[in-house]
C-alpha positions in Angstrom: -15.0 -54.0 -75.8 -15.9 -57.7 -76.0 -19.4 -58.9 -76.2 -20.9 -59.5 -72.7 -22.6 -62.7 -71.9 -26.0 -62.5 -70.3 -26.2 -62.8 -66.5 -22.4 -62.5 -66.1 -20.2 -59.8 -64.7 -17.5 -58.8 -67.2 -14.3 -56.7 -66.8 -14.7 -53.3 -68.4 -12.6 -50.2 -68.9 -9.9 -49.5 -66.4 -10.0 -46.3 -64.4 -6.6 -45.1 -63.4 -8.0 -43.5 -60.1 -10.6 -46.1 -59.2 -9.2 -49.2 -60.6 -10.9 -51.7 -63.0 -14.6 -51.2 -63.8 -16.9 -54.3 -63.4 -20.0 -54.6 -65.6 -23.2 -56.7 -65.2 -25.0 -58.0 -68.3 -28.6 -58.9 -67.8 -30.8 -61.2 -69.8 -31.6 -58.5 -72.4 -27.9 -57.8 -72.9 -28.0 -54.5 -71.1 -24.8 -53.8 -69.1 -24.4 -51.6 -66.0 -21.6 -50.7 -63.7 -21.6 -52.8 -60.6 -18.4 -51.6 -58.8 -14.8 -50.9 -59.2 -12.1 -53.4 -58.5 -8.9 -51.8 -57.0 -5.6 -52.7 -58.4 -4.2 -53.2 -54.8 -5.5 -53.3 -51.2 -3.1 -50.6 -50.1 -4.0 -48.1 -52.8 -6.7 -46.3 -50.8 -4.6 -46.5 -47.6 -1.8 -44.7 -49.4 -4.3 -41.9 -50.4 -5.6 -41.7 -46.8 -2.1 -41.5 -45.3 -1.1 -38.9 -47.9 -4.1 -36.7 -46.8 -3.3 -37.3 -43.1 0.3 -36.4 -43.7 -0.6 -33.1 -45.4 -3.0 -32.3 -42.5 -0.4 -33.1 -39.9 2.2 -30.9 -41.7 -0.2 -28.0 -41.7 -1.0 -28.5 -38.1 2.7 -28.9 -37.1 3.6 -25.7 -38.9 0.8 -23.9 -37.1 2.0 -25.2 -33.7 5.6 -24.3 -34.4 4.5 -20.7 -35.3 2.5 -20.5 -32.1 5.3 -21.8 -30.0 7.8 -19.5 -31.6 5.6 -16.5 -31.0 5.1 -17.6 -27.3 8.8 -18.0 -26.8 9.5 -14.5 -28.2 6.8 -13.0 -26.0 8.1 -14.9 -23.0 11.7 -13.6 -23.6 10.4 -10.1 -24.0 8.4 -10.3 -20.7 11.3 -11.9 -18.9 13.6 -9.0 -19.9 11.0 -6.5 -18.9 10.4 -8.2 -15.5 14.2 -8.4 -14.9 14.5 -4.7 -15.7 11.6 -3.9 -13.4 12.9 -6.0 -10.5 16.4 -4.7 -10.4 17.1 -1.2 -9.3 19.9 0.8 -7.6 19.5 1.7 -3.9 21.7 4.0 -1.8 22.1 3.7 1.9 20.4 7.1 2.6 17.4 6.1 0.4 17.1 2.8 2.4 17.2 4.6 5.7 14.6 7.2 4.6 12.2 4.6 3.3 12.5 2.5 6.5 11.8 5.5 8.8 8.8 6.4 6.7 7.3 2.9 6.1 8.5 0.4 8.7 5.8 -1.2 10.8 7.8 -0.9 14.0 8.0 2.9 13.6 4.3 3.0 12.9 3.5 1.0 16.0 5.7 3.2 18.1 3.9 6.3 16.8 0.6 4.7 17.7 1.8 4.1 21.2 2.8 7.8 21.3 -0.6 8.8 20.1 -2.3 6.6 22.7 -0.2 8.3 25.5 -1.1 11.7 24.1 -4.8 10.8 24.1 -4.6 9.5 27.7 -3.1 12.9 28.6 -5.9 14.8 27.0 -8.4 12.8 29.2 -6.9 14.5 32.3 -8.3 17.8 31.1 -11.4 16.8 33.0 -9.8 18.1 36.3 -10.3 21.6 34.9 -13.4 21.4 32.8 -17.0 21.1 34.1 -19.2 18.0 33.6 -22.7 18.8 32.3 -25.6 16.3 32.3 -29.2 16.4 31.1 -32.1 14.1 32.0 -35.8 13.8 31.6 -37.7 11.6 34.1 -41.3 10.4 34.2 -42.5 9.0 37.5 -45.8 7.9 39.2 -46.4 6.9 42.8 -49.0 6.6 45.6 -46.4 6.9 48.4 -47.7 9.7 50.7 -44.4 11.4 51.1 -43.4 11.2 47.5 -46.8 12.2 46.2 -46.8 15.3 48.4 -43.2 16.1 47.3 -44.2 15.8 43.6 -46.9 18.4 44.2 -44.5 20.7 46.0 -42.0 20.5 43.1 -44.8 21.2 40.7 -45.8 24.2 42.9 -49.4 22.9 42.7 -50.3 22.6 46.5 -53.8 23.7 47.5 -55.7 23.8 50.8 -57.4 20.6 49.9 -54.1 18.8 49.7 -53.7 19.1 53.5 -56.7 16.9 54.1 -55.5 14.0 56.3 -57.4 11.5 54.2 -55.6 12.7 51.0 -52.2 12.9 52.8 -52.5 9.4 54.1 -54.0 7.8 51.0 -53.1 9.8 47.9 -54.1 8.5 44.5 -51.6 7.8 41.8 -49.6 11.0 41.4 -47.3 11.6 38.4 -44.3 13.9 37.9 -42.3 14.8 34.8 -38.9 16.2 35.6 -36.5 18.0 33.2 -33.1 18.4 34.9 -29.8 20.0 33.9 -26.8 19.2 36.2 -23.3 20.8 36.3 -20.3 19.7 38.3 -17.1 21.8 38.4 -13.8 20.5 39.9 -12.1 23.2 42.0 -9.2 21.7 44.1 -8.2 18.1 43.5 -4.4 17.8 44.1 -4.3 14.1 43.5 -5.7 14.5 40.0 -3.3 17.3 39.3 -0.3 15.0 39.9 -1.9 12.3 37.8 -2.1 14.7 35.0 1.6 15.5 35.4 2.4 11.8 35.4 0.4 11.4 32.1 2.5 14.1 30.6 5.6 12.2 31.5 4.2 9.1 29.9 3.7 11.1 26.7 7.4 12.1 26.7 8.4 8.6 27.5 6.8 7.2 24.3 8.3 10.0 22.3 11.8 8.9 23.3 10.8 5.3 22.7 9.8 6.2 19.1 13.1 8.0 18.6 15.1 4.9 19.9 13.1 2.7 17.6 14.2 4.9 14.6 17.8 4.8 15.8 17.7 1.0 16.0 16.1 0.6 12.6 18.7 2.9 11.2 21.4 0.5 12.5 19.4 -2.5 11.1 19.2 -0.9 7.7 23.0 -0.2 7.7 23.7 -3.7 8.7 21.4 -5.2 6.0 22.9 -2.9 3.4 26.4 -3.9 4.3 25.4 -7.5 4.2 24.2 -7.0 0.7 27.5 -5.3 -0.2 29.3 -8.3 1.3 27.2 -10.7 -0.8 28.0 -8.8 -4.0 31.7 -8.9 -3.1 31.4 -12.7 -2.6 29.8 -13.0 -6.0 32.7 -11.0 -7.6 35.3 -13.2 -5.8 33.6 -16.4 -7.0 33.3 -15.1 -10.5 37.0 -14.4 -10.6 37.7 -17.8 -9.1 35.4 -19.4 -11.7 37.2 -17.7 -14.5 40.6 -18.8 -13.2 39.4 -22.3 -12.7 37.9 -22.5 -16.2 41.2 -21.3 -17.7 43.0 -24.0 -15.8 40.5 -26.5 -17.1 40.9 -25.4 -20.7 44.7 -25.7 -20.4 44.4 -29.1 -18.6 41.9 -30.5 -21.1 44.1 -29.5 -24.1 47.1 -31.2 -22.6 45.1 -34.3 -21.8 43.9 -34.5 -25.4 47.6 -34.3 -26.4 48.4 -37.1 -24.0 50.7 -35.0 -21.8 48.8 -35.4 -18.5 46.5 -37.9 -16.9 42.7 -37.8 -16.8 42.7 -37.5 -13.1 44.0 -34.0 -13.4 41.1 -33.1 -15.7 38.6 -34.6 -13.3 40.1 -32.6 -10.4 39.7 -29.4 -12.3 36.1 -30.3 -13.3 35.2 -30.9 -9.6 36.7 -27.5 -8.7 34.7 -25.8 -11.5 31.5 -27.5 -10.3 32.2 -26.5 -6.7 32.8 -22.9 -7.6 29.6 -22.8 -9.8 27.6 -24.2 -6.9 28.9 -21.6 -4.5 28.3 -18.8 -7.0 24.6 -19.9 -7.4 24.2 -19.8 -3.6 25.8 -16.4 -3.5 23.3 -15.1 -6.1 20.5 -16.5 -4.0 21.9 -14.7 -1.0 21.7 -11.5 -3.0 17.9 -12.0 -3.4 17.6 -13.0 0.3 19.4 -9.8 1.4 17.3 -7.7 -1.0 14.1 -9.2 0.4 15.2 -8.3 4.0 15.9 -4.8 2.9 12.4 -4.6 1.3 10.9 -5.8 4.6 12.7 -3.1 6.5 11.6 -0.5 4.1 8.0 -1.6 4.1 8.0 -2.5 0.4 7.0 -5.7 -1.4 9.5 -8.4 -2.1 10.7 -9.3 -5.6 13.3 -6.5 -6.0 17.0 -7.1 -6.4 18.9 -4.1 -5.3 22.1 -2.8 -6.7 24.1 -1.1 -3.9 27.1 1.2 -3.8 30.6 -0.2 -3.5 31.8 -1.0 0.0 33.4 1.9 1.8 37.0 1.5 2.9 37.3 1.5 6.7 39.1 4.4 8.3 41.3 4.1 11.4 40.1 5.3 14.7 41.5 8.3 16.4 43.6 7.8 19.5 41.5 10.1 21.6 38.2 8.5 20.8 35.6 8.9 23.5 34.5 5.6 24.8 32.1 6.8 27.6 28.4 6.2 27.3 26.1 9.1 26.7 23.6 9.5 29.6 21.3 11.4 27.2 20.7 8.4 25.0 17.0 8.2 24.0 16.3 4.8 25.7 18.0 6.0 28.9 16.0 9.2 28.8 12.8 7.2 28.2 13.4 5.0 31.3 14.2 8.2 33.3 10.9 9.6 32.3 9.2 6.4 33.5 10.9 6.8 36.9 9.7 10.4 37.0 6.2 9.4 36.1 6.3 6.8 39.0 7.4 9.5 41.4 4.4 11.7 40.3 2.0 8.8 40.8 3.4 8.3 44.3 2.8 12.0 45.0 -0.7 11.8 43.6 -1.6 9.0 46.0 -0.1 11.0 48.9 -2.3 14.0 47.9 -5.4 11.8 48.1 -5.1 12.2 51.9 -6.0 15.9 51.5 -9.5 17.2 51.2 -11.1 17.9 47.8 -13.2 20.9 46.9 -15.8 20.8 44.1 -18.8 22.8 43.0 -22.1 21.6 41.7 -25.4 22.9 40.5 -28.7 21.9 38.9 -31.7 23.5 37.3 -35.0 21.5 36.9 -38.5 21.8 35.6 -41.5 19.8 37.0 -45.0 19.3 35.8 -47.8 16.7 36.2 -48.2 16.6 32.4 -45.8 15.1 29.9 -43.8 17.8 28.1 -45.0 20.3 30.7 -42.5 22.8 32.1 -44.6 24.9 34.5 -42.5 24.8 37.7 -38.8 25.5 37.8 -36.1 25.4 40.5 -32.4 25.5 40.9 -29.8 24.1 43.3 -26.2 25.2 43.7 -23.4 24.5 46.2 -19.8 23.7 47.0 -18.7 20.4 48.5 -15.6 19.8 50.6 -14.9 16.1 51.0 -12.2 14.3 52.8 -11.3 10.6 52.8 -10.0 10.2 56.3 -9.4 6.4 56.4 -9.7 3.9 53.5 -8.5 0.8 55.2 -4.7 1.4 54.6 -5.3 0.8 50.9 -3.7 4.1 49.9 -0.7 3.5 52.2 0.0 0.1 50.8 -0.5 1.3 47.3 2.1 4.0 47.9 4.6 1.4 49.2 4.0 -0.8 46.1 4.7 2.1 43.8 7.9 3.0 45.6 9.1 -0.5 45.1 8.3 -0.4 41.4 10.1 3.0 41.1 13.2 1.5 42.8 13.1 -1.4 40.4 13.1 0.9 37.4 16.1 2.8 38.9 18.0 -0.4 39.2 17.1 -1.5 35.7 18.4 1.9 34.3 21.7 1.5 36.2 22.1 -2.1 34.9 21.3 -1.0 31.4 23.9 1.7 31.5 26.6 -0.6 32.8 25.7 -3.2 30.2 25.9 -0.6 27.4 29.3 0.5 28.6 30.6 -3.0 28.4 29.2 -3.3 24.9 30.9 -0.1 23.9 34.3 -1.2 25.2 33.9 -4.5 23.4 32.9 -2.9 20.2 35.9 -0.6 20.2 38.2 -3.6 20.7 36.4 -5.5 17.9 36.8 -2.5 15.6 40.5 -2.4 16.3 40.8 -6.1 15.6 38.9 -5.8 12.4 41.1 -2.9 11.2 44.2 -4.9 11.9 42.6 -7.8 10.1 42.1 -5.6 7.0 45.8 -4.8 6.9 46.8 -8.4 7.2 44.3 -9.6 4.6 45.5 -7.0 2.1 49.1 -8.2 2.5 47.9 -11.8 2.3 46.1 -11.1 -1.0 49.3 -9.7 -2.5 51.2 -12.7 -1.5 48.5 -15.2 -2.6 48.2 -13.4 -6.0 52.0 -13.6 -6.6 52.0 -17.2 -5.5 49.2 -18.1 -7.9 51.0 -16.4 -10.8 54.2 -18.3 -10.1 52.4 -21.6 -9.9 50.5 -20.9 -13.1 53.7 -20.2 -15.0 55.3 -23.4 -13.6 52.1 -25.3 -14.4 52.2 -24.3 -18.0 55.8 -25.5 -18.1 54.8 -28.8 -16.6 56.7 -28.3 -13.4 53.7 -28.5 -11.0 50.4 -30.4 -11.0 46.9 -29.1 -11.2 46.3 -29.7 -7.5 48.9 -27.0 -6.5 47.3 -24.5 -8.9 43.8 -25.2 -7.6 44.9 -24.8 -4.0 46.6 -21.5 -4.8 43.5 -20.2 -6.6 41.3 -21.3 -3.7 43.6 -19.7 -1.2 43.5 -16.4 -3.1 39.7 -16.5 -3.2 39.5 -17.2 0.5 41.8 -14.2 1.3 39.7 -11.9 -0.9 36.6 -13.0 0.8 38.2 -12.6 4.2 39.1 -9.0 3.3 35.5 -8.4 2.4 34.4 -9.8 5.7 36.9 -7.7 7.6 35.5 -4.6 5.9 32.0 -5.7 6.6 32.8 -6.2 10.3 34.5 -2.8 10.5 31.6 -0.9 9.0 29.0 -2.8 11.0 30.9 -2.2 14.3 31.1 1.5 13.5 27.3 1.6 12.9 26.8 -0.3 16.2 29.0 2.2 18.0 27.0 5.0 16.6 23.8 3.3 18.0 25.4 2.8 21.4 26.9 6.3 21.7 24.2 8.5 20.1 22.5 11.1 22.3 19.1 12.6 22.0 18.5 15.9 20.3 15.6 16.8 22.5 
């Protein structure tokens, strides 16, 4: 080290990490370290950036690990949810769940219970009515005051004093009374009870008809889901065919054998089929949600259904007449019978009524006193001779309502017969359509194979092949629709022709 001059700052030993050391020499020649001089202005920046880079690498590795674990867990949960949300469902299971859980059935049963409760109220025409009362009274009315004393059995000689009879003081009475009324003969109430019984039967048949209609709705929804799965299968086959055409076309385009427009046409067809396939998959979820609604279950399930049943031909001697014992017809008939009974009830109100009554009471001039007792019993014959023609006009109105119900029943039967005849014709058309579509599918399949062979030989263009593939898909879907129409029409005929088992 060189000798330092007093009062000057000299360069000292270089530090490889901190730079060059600067010394200060005072007047006595004592040196001390003042600071370090860096070799470069970017030296410390490089150190800082290095530390930051290491920290960021550690943090990035941590984040990547967390994201990886989250993706793995998400995939596991997605698979688990997909497995939980998809399940097989048979038609019988769907019908059973609907009849047990559907809100319409529950509401119909509630109406049935309400009618049964109303019928139980009519038991009052046979059973007695009993009432109990406790009454406290006070009066200075001469008549009532003397009567209180008579009821209390407390009359004395002094009570006949004219001054007391005319101006009695405040007289109190405490009465405990038990009353009984017993109906004996009330013909109008008897017919009302019979009408209430008919109402109970009416709602029972309405509940049965509700179940029959819901069974048809479940069958139709189930067949709709089958049709949707058939549409998905047809579109998947069409997509596979279109993609194979695209692969072949793209290879030939790369070899310069065909034009780019052919490749674009196939790409458009692939996109169209993919779009229709996505819509068909959404329709599967929509149909599954509707089935869940009918069955009274939560949505979110995707149901796998049985394969569509092949339609059988109708027998030549099929009965096309409507069943008069169908539950909705019987329900309306019960309503007509109930109306007749109500008319008869109002007619019976012209006749006298016979009822019995009785009471037992305790009287005292002290609260909670029960010194004097007495009873009263009797039979009452009452007769409403004239009520201002209200009963007569009420009977006339009820007869008109009864006639209206009869006309409605006749109209409903005629309308149902027309629907049955139309359904049988629709069923015959659908079965004929099935035969035609099967033949068309065979012809379209053969035509597509021929065009594909000619296309590979370069004898036809891509448009011809795509049209043939589209035509085959349309024929397959038309066959699925014909099967759907046949099975739905059969279910509808079953709804129209079913008869009650009661």
